[in-house]
C-alpha positions in Angstrom: -66.3 -19.6 -53.0 -64.4 -22.8 -52.6 -61.1 -20.9 -52.7 -62.2 -18.5 -50.0 -63.3 -21.4 -47.8 -60.0 -23.3 -48.2 -58.0 -20.1 -47.6 -60.0 -19.3 -44.5 -59.6 -22.8 -43.1 -55.8 -22.8 -43.8 -55.5 -19.4 -42.1 -57.4 -20.5 -39.0 -55.5 -23.7 -38.7 -52.2 -21.9 -38.6 -53.2 -20.0 -35.5 -54.2 -23.0 -33.5 -51.6 -24.4 -31.1 -53.2 -25.7 -27.9 -53.3 -28.8 -25.8 -56.7 -30.0 -25.1 -57.3 -30.4 -21.3 -60.3 -32.3 -20.1 -62.5 -30.5 -17.7 -62.9 -33.5 -15.4 -59.1 -34.0 -14.9 -57.0 -31.8 -12.6 -54.8 -29.6 -14.8 -51.8 -30.4 -12.6 -51.9 -34.0 -14.0 -50.8 -32.5 -17.4 -47.6 -30.9 -16.1 -44.2 -32.5 -16.7 -41.5 -32.6 -14.1 -37.7 -33.1 -14.3 -38.1 -36.7 -13.1 -40.1 -37.5 -16.2 -37.0 -37.0 -18.4 -34.3 -39.1 -16.7 -32.5 -40.0 -20.0 -32.4 -36.4 -21.3 -28.9 -35.1 -21.7 -28.3 -31.4 -21.9 -25.1 -30.2 -23.7 -25.2 -26.5 -22.6 -27.3 -24.0 -20.7 -29.7 -23.1 -23.6 -30.5 -26.7 -24.4 -28.9 -28.7 -27.1 -30.1 -32.2 -26.1 -29.5 -35.9 -26.6 -31.0 -39.1 -25.1 -29.2 -41.6 -23.0 -29.6 -45.0 -24.8 -27.1 -47.1 -22.9 -25.2 -46.4 -19.7 -22.3 -44.8 -21.6 -24.0 -43.7 -24.8 -26.0 -40.7 -25.8 -27.7 -40.2 -29.2 -28.3 -36.8 -30.6 -28.6 -34.8 -33.8 -25.2 -34.1 -35.2 -26.0 -30.4 -35.4 -26.4 -30.3 -31.6 -22.8 -31.4 -31.0 -21.3 -28.0 -31.9 -21.1 -27.1 -28.2 -19.3 -30.2 -26.9 -15.9 -31.7 -27.3 -13.9 -34.6 -26.0 -13.3 -33.9 -22.4 -16.2 -31.5 -21.9 -19.2 -32.3 -19.7 -22.8 -32.9 -20.4 -25.6 -32.8 -17.8 -27.9 -35.7 -17.0 -30.4 -36.0 -14.2 -27.8 -37.3 -11.7 -25.1 -34.7 -12.5 -22.3 -33.9 -15.0 -20.7 -36.6 -17.1 -17.4 -36.3 -19.0 -17.4 -36.9 -22.8 -14.9 -39.5 -24.0 -15.6 -39.2 -27.7 -18.1 -37.9 -30.2 -19.0 -39.9 -33.3 -20.8 -37.8 -36.0 -22.2 -39.7 -39.0 -19.6 -39.8 -41.7 -22.0 -38.6 -44.3 -23.5 -35.7 -42.3 -24.2 -32.6 -44.3 -25.6 -29.7 -42.3 -29.2 -29.0 -43.2 -29.3 -31.9 -45.7 -28.8 -35.4 -44.4 -27.5 -37.9 -41.8 -28.0 -35.5 -38.9 -27.1 -38.0 -36.2 -24.3 -38.4 -33.7 -23.3 -40.7 -30.8 -21.6 -39.4 -27.7 -19.6 -41.9 -25.6 -19.2 -41.0 -21.9 -16.1 -41.8 -19.8 -18.2 -43.4 -17.1 -21.5 -45.2 -17.0 -24.5 -43.3 -15.8 
């Protein structure tokens, strides 16, 4: 009986993926807008991303830098910004460890 109960609960919890919205709050207050993500950097159309941490620096997962090179452009809220250099962690091993990179921009954002 215990096994059946645990199995059922595990199965039911896998299918749950909702955001709880209160009935007394307008559902529009739960929506996010582009202005909510000013430091978000997008590397290509389908969405490898990083986060602006200083006016000329973006941090990202190393595996997300496959689509950019020195001289390419990344998108931030206020337009496109040219990449000066990409620094991938020296011990990065795809799928294993040290999945971090810094992207230096030519100009400050």
